[in-house]
C-alpha positions, 0 to 999 in steps of 0.5 A, a space after each residue: 693375685 694382685 702384686 703385693 706392694 714393698 714397705 717401702 713404697 707403702 712408706 712412700 705412699 703414706 708421705 703423699 699429700 692426703 686427700 679428702 676430708 683432710 684436703 678440705 680443712 687445711 691448707 698443708 698437706 697432712 703427712 703421717 710419720 713413720 718413725 718413733 723418736 723413742 726408739 731413735 733416741 735408745 742406746 744402740 748396743 753391741 754384741 758381746 760374749 761373757 759367761 757367767 755364773 749361774 747364781 748370777 743369771 739366775 739373780 738377774 732374772 729376778 731382778 729383771 721380773 721385780 723390774 718388770 713388775 714395778 713397771 719399768 720396761 727394761 730388758 737383761 742386756 741394759 740392766 748388765 751395762 747398767 751395771 758395768 758401767 757402774 762398776 768400771 766408774 767406782 774402779 775408775 775412781 778408785 782403782 786400789 779399793 774397790 768391789 773389782 778389786 777385791 773380788 779379783 785380790 788373789 787371783 793369779 796374775 798373767 805372765 
């Protein structure tokens, strides 16, 4: 049985100049890119652990399914990240009167 070639070696082999018809029709060697620019441009996420109300998770699931039904490719982490960013921007614009302050009003402060 032949030994398996590692992924790194296979990628390196894909980057060598091509022969055959490619060599006949062009002066420059043909290289096949193995990278996908769309993924490299995506924002990197860091892992965090948060606890959510079960009703909020159900709403998140419904919104995610509606967006996917509209043809918008996304995941729930992206949705939560966007909503958190929007809420934090609102808080920074108006710390005294925003949704975050209004929902937390009346909660006990730490001493």
